[in-house]
C-alpha positions as a printed NumPy array, in Angstrom:
array([[-94.439,  38.658, 179.668],
       [-91.586,  37.702, 177.408],
       [-91.622,  38.962, 173.846],
       [-89.81 ,  36.942, 171.185],
       [-87.834,  39.168, 168.897],
       [-87.83 ,  38.607, 165.159],
       [-84.244,  37.218, 164.802],
       [-84.829,  34.594, 167.523],
       [-88.116,  33.51 , 165.942],
       [-86.476,  33.364, 162.548],
       [-83.598,  31.229, 163.799],
       [-86.102,  28.878, 165.456],
       [-88.018,  28.56 , 162.181],
       [-84.756,  27.971, 160.327],
       [-83.83 ,  25.238, 162.787],
       [-87.183,  23.527, 162.321],
       [-86.893,  23.871, 158.544],
       [-83.378,  22.393, 158.548],
       [-84.527,  19.538, 160.803],
       [-87.32 ,  18.57 , 158.421],
       [-85.023,  18.965, 155.434],
       [-82.518,  16.583, 157.009],
       [-85.251,  14.152, 157.969],
       [-87.031,  14.106, 154.612],
       [-84.904,  15.151, 151.656],
       [-81.209,  14.991, 152.599],
       [-80.868,  11.385, 151.468],
       [-82.52 ,  12.157, 148.134],
       [-80.077,  14.991, 147.543],
       [-77.086,  12.791, 148.378],
       [-78.297,  10.094, 145.988],
       [-78.863,  12.657, 143.229],
       [-75.31 ,  13.977, 143.708],
       [-73.857,  10.466, 143.522],
       [-75.812,   9.665, 140.353],
       [-74.772,  12.951, 138.767],
       [-71.129,  12.193, 139.549],
       [-71.426,   8.727, 138.026],
       [-73.06 ,  10.117, 134.881],
       [-70.407,  12.825, 134.557],
       [-67.682,  10.201, 134.928],
       [-69.259,   8.058, 132.218],
       [-69.657,  11.065, 129.921],
       [-66.064,  12.162, 130.416],
       [-64.836,   8.606, 129.853],
       [-66.734,   8.4  , 126.581],
       [-65.582,  11.764, 125.296],
       [-62.068,  12.068, 126.695],
       [-61.222,   8.444, 127.439],
       [-58.232,   8.558, 125.123],
       [-56.42 ,  10.477, 127.899],
       [-56.574,   7.256, 129.903],
       [-55.932,   5.021, 126.903],
       [-59.553,   4.023, 126.251],
       [-60.303,   4.728, 122.566],
       [-64.096,   4.81 , 122.664],
       [-65.143,   7.857, 120.663],
       [-63.496,   9.324, 117.573],
       [-61.323,  12.322, 118.497],
       [-63.248,  14.662, 116.179],
       [-66.337,  14.591, 118.407],
       [-64.204,  14.838, 121.517],
       [-62.567,  17.984, 120.138],
       [-65.962,  19.6  , 119.628],
       [-66.896,  18.927, 123.249],
       [-63.469,  19.844, 124.639],
       [-64.175,  23.561, 125.388],
       [-67.128,  22.568, 127.588],
       [-65.281,  19.732, 129.312],
       [-61.979,  21.468, 130.126],
       [-63.141,  22.841, 133.519],
       [-64.149,  19.33 , 134.628],
       [-60.999,  17.451, 133.55 ],
       [-58.992,  17.848, 136.767],
       [-61.865,  16.806, 139.044],
       [-62.742,  13.929, 136.71 ],
       [-59.161,  12.617, 136.768],
       [-59.126,  12.838, 140.556],
       [-62.494,  11.045, 140.832],
       [-61.532,   8.272, 138.406],
       [-58.091,   7.74 , 139.904],
       [-59.267,   7.649, 143.519],
       [-59.194,   4.346, 145.366],
       [-62.659,   3.137, 146.214],
       [-63.894,   0.95 , 148.98 ],
       [-66.571,  -1.687, 148.523],
       [-68.77 ,  -0.005, 151.117],
       [-68.881,   3.278, 149.126],
       [-71.276,   1.862, 146.557],
       [-74.848,   3.09 , 146.653],
       [-76.272,  -0.431, 147.051],
       [-74.743,  -0.711, 150.524],
       [-76.311,   2.448, 151.961],
       [-78.853,   2.053, 154.718],
       [-81.941,   3.598, 153.154],
       [-84.477,   4.533, 155.779],
       [-82.869,   2.438, 158.512]])
């Protein structure tokens, strides 16, 4: 009689859990990340758009938000300045296919 030890049973359960996670909720998480990135880009453009030459919001409000936005400036500049392909848009993803 073969006895399954606890670590092997746990790894099997983890594998099953990860399989169902990938099958059910991975796509939802990816879509939520993409939407969050788009919203952060729009927020940064509205508040700190004058760095790119887009005068949208008065600088007084941007200065109040600046201490909270400083950690995100480098990643925002990289995300906005990156070349994008037409196929990267969310509308072209194969949902459930």
